[in-house]
C-alpha positions as CSV (number, residue, x, y, z in Angstrom):
1,X,136.9,38.9,89.6
2,X,136.1,38.4,93.3
3,X,138.6,36.3,95.2
4,X,137.7,34.7,98.5
5,X,139.5,32.2,100.7
6,X,137.1,29.2,100.9
7,X,137.6,25.5,101.0
8,X,134.6,24.7,98.8
9,X,131.6,26.1,97.0
10,X,129.0,28.4,98.7
11,X,125.6,26.8,97.9
12,X,123.8,29.8,99.6
13,X,125.0,32.1,96.7
14,X,125.1,29.7,93.8
15,X,122.1,31.3,92.2
16,X,123.7,34.7,92.5
17,X,126.9,33.4,91.0
18,X,125.1,31.8,88.0
19,X,123.2,35.2,87.4
20,X,126.5,37.1,87.5
21,X,128.0,34.6,85.0
22,X,124.9,34.9,82.7
23,X,125.0,38.7,83.1
24,X,121.4,38.8,84.3
25,X,122.4,41.5,86.9
26,X,122.6,45.2,86.3
27,X,125.8,46.6,84.9
28,X,128.5,46.2,87.5
29,X,131.2,48.8,87.6
30,X,132.7,48.5,91.0
31,X,133.6,45.6,93.3
32,X,131.6,47.1,96.0
33,X,128.4,46.4,94.0
34,X,129.3,42.7,94.0
35,X,129.9,42.7,97.6
36,X,126.6,44.4,98.1
37,X,124.8,41.7,96.0
38,X,126.4,38.9,97.9
39,X,125.6,40.5,101.4
40,X,122.0,41.2,100.1
41,X,121.6,37.5,99.0
42,X,122.9,36.3,102.3
43,X,120.6,38.7,104.3
44,X,117.6,37.5,102.2
45,X,118.5,33.9,103.1
46,X,118.8,34.8,106.8
47,X,115.4,36.4,106.8
48,X,114.0,33.3,105.0
49,X,115.6,31.1,107.6
50,X,114.1,33.3,110.4
51,X,110.7,32.8,108.9
52,X,111.1,29.0,108.6
53,X,112.3,28.8,112.3
54,X,109.4,31.0,113.4
55,X,106.9,28.6,111.7
56,X,108.7,25.6,113.5
57,X,108.5,27.5,116.7
58,X,104.7,28.0,116.3
59,X,104.3,24.3,115.6
60,X,106.1,23.2,118.6
61,X,104.2,25.8,120.7
62,X,100.9,24.4,119.4
63,X,102.1,20.8,120.1
64,X,103.2,21.8,123.6
65,X,99.7,23.4,124.2
66,X,97.8,20.6,122.8
67,X,99.6,17.6,124.2
68,X,102.9,18.1,125.9
69,X,103.8,14.4,125.7
70,X,104.1,14.8,121.9
71,X,107.0,17.2,122.4
72,X,110.4,15.9,123.2
73,X,113.6,17.7,124.4
74,X,115.5,17.2,121.2
75,X,112.8,19.2,119.3
76,X,113.4,22.2,121.6
77,X,117.2,21.8,121.8
78,X,117.4,21.6,118.0
79,X,115.2,24.7,117.7
80,X,117.3,26.5,120.2
81,X,120.4,25.6,118.3
82,X,119.0,27.0,115.1
83,X,118.0,30.2,116.7
84,X,121.4,30.6,118.3
85,X,123.1,30.0,115.0
86,X,120.9,32.5,113.1
87,X,121.4,35.1,116.0
88,X,125.1,34.8,115.4
89,X,124.8,35.0,111.6
90,X,122.6,38.0,111.6
91,X,124.9,39.8,114.0
92,X,127.9,39.1,111.8
93,X,126.0,40.3,108.7
94,X,124.9,43.5,110.5
95,X,128.5,44.1,111.6
96,X,129.7,43.8,107.9
97,X,127.0,46.1,106.6
98,X,127.4,48.6,109.3
99,X,131.1,48.6,108.4
100,X,130.3,49.2,104.8
101,X,128.0,52.0,105.7
102,X,130.7,53.8,107.7
103,X,133.3,53.2,105.1
104,X,135.0,56.2,103.4
105,X,135.2,54.3,100.1
106,X,134.2,56.8,97.3
107,X,132.1,54.2,95.5
108,X,130.1,53.7,98.7
109,X,129.6,57.5,99.2
110,X,127.5,57.9,96.1
111,X,124.0,58.6,97.1
112,X,122.3,55.7,95.3
113,X,124.7,53.1,96.7
114,X,124.6,54.7,100.2
115,X,120.8,54.3,99.9
116,X,121.2,50.6,99.2
117,X,123.6,50.1,102.1
118,X,121.3,52.0,104.5
119,X,118.3,49.9,103.3
120,X,120.3,46.8,104.0
121,X,121.3,48.0,107.5
122,X,117.7,48.6,108.2
123,X,116.6,45.2,106.9
124,X,119.2,43.5,109.1
125,X,118.3,45.5,112.1
126,X,114.7,44.4,111.7
127,X,115.8,40.9,111.3
128,X,118.0,41.1,114.4
129,X,114.9,42.4,116.4
130,X,112.9,39.5,115.2
131,X,115.4,36.8,115.8
132,X,115.9,38.2,119.4
133,X,112.1,37.9,119.9
134,X,112.2,34.4,118.5
135,X,115.0,33.5,120.9
136,X,112.9,34.8,123.8
137,X,109.9,32.7,122.6
138,X,112.0,29.5,122.2
139,X,113.4,30.0,125.7
140,X,109.8,30.4,127.0
141,X,108.8,27.2,125.3
142,X,111.9,25.5,126.9
143,X,110.7,26.8,130.3
144,X,107.2,25.5,129.7
145,X,108.6,22.2,128.7
146,X,110.5,22.0,132.0
147,X,107.3,23.0,133.9
148,X,105.3,20.2,132.3
149,X,108.2,17.8,133.2
150,X,108.2,19.0,136.8
151,X,104.5,18.6,137.0
152,X,104.8,15.0,135.9
153,X,107.5,14.3,138.5
154,X,105.4,15.9,141.2
155,X,102.3,13.8,140.4
156,X,104.5,10.7,140.7
157,X,105.9,11.8,144.0
158,X,102.4,12.5,145.2
159,X,101.3,8.9,144.4
160,X,104.5,7.5,146.0
161,X,103.8,9.5,149.1
162,X,100.1,8.3,149.4
163,X,101.3,4.7,148.9
164,X,104.0,5.2,151.6
165,X,101.5,6.7,154.1
166,X,99.1,3.7,153.6
167,X,101.9,1.0,154.0
168,X,103.9,2.6,156.8
169,X,101.5,1.7,159.7
170,X,101.2,-1.9,158.4
171,X,105.0,-2.1,158.3
172,X,105.2,-0.7,161.8
173,X,102.7,-3.2,163.2
174,X,104.3,-6.1,161.3
175,X,107.7,-5.0,162.8
176,X,106.5,-4.9,166.3
177,X,104.5,-8.1,166.3
178,X,107.3,-9.9,164.4
179,X,109.8,-9.3,167.2
180,X,111.4,-12.2,169.1
181,X,111.1,-11.4,172.7
182,X,111.4,-13.6,175.8
183,X,108.2,-14.6,177.8
């Protein structure tokens, strides 16, 4: 029995829990095997989420390249929030797995279990590198969006400046000729 302190169910590992109940998993003799299965399941979900966010980032990048008016700031802010959340999640998972790897628990020191943990560390390090590259890409998209917005504002100011330059002489002449002076 694995006891956790949690207010509600954990939908992310519901399938794993059902497999454990139905005994579809290999023979479990140590608690550490269950912990590994849980962390492995969560790591797989994180990598799946990273792939989904990467696909969303590519769609936003294409939309920004094709027609910047089709992209709004909420799309980018939402994408940035998802990436930040995933960065934090993967860093926490990597911290936990690295802790398991450096543990002096006898069950973890067995060569085949150690290999599983090292594989999981490697997988999460690759995921961490990928999510950091994705974070850079999303920040680049955000900067591109800001540049497009600045360009729009610059065009409006240019038109306003031209209109002002045309109307200023007329305003000056009307002001001089409209003065009430004696004589």
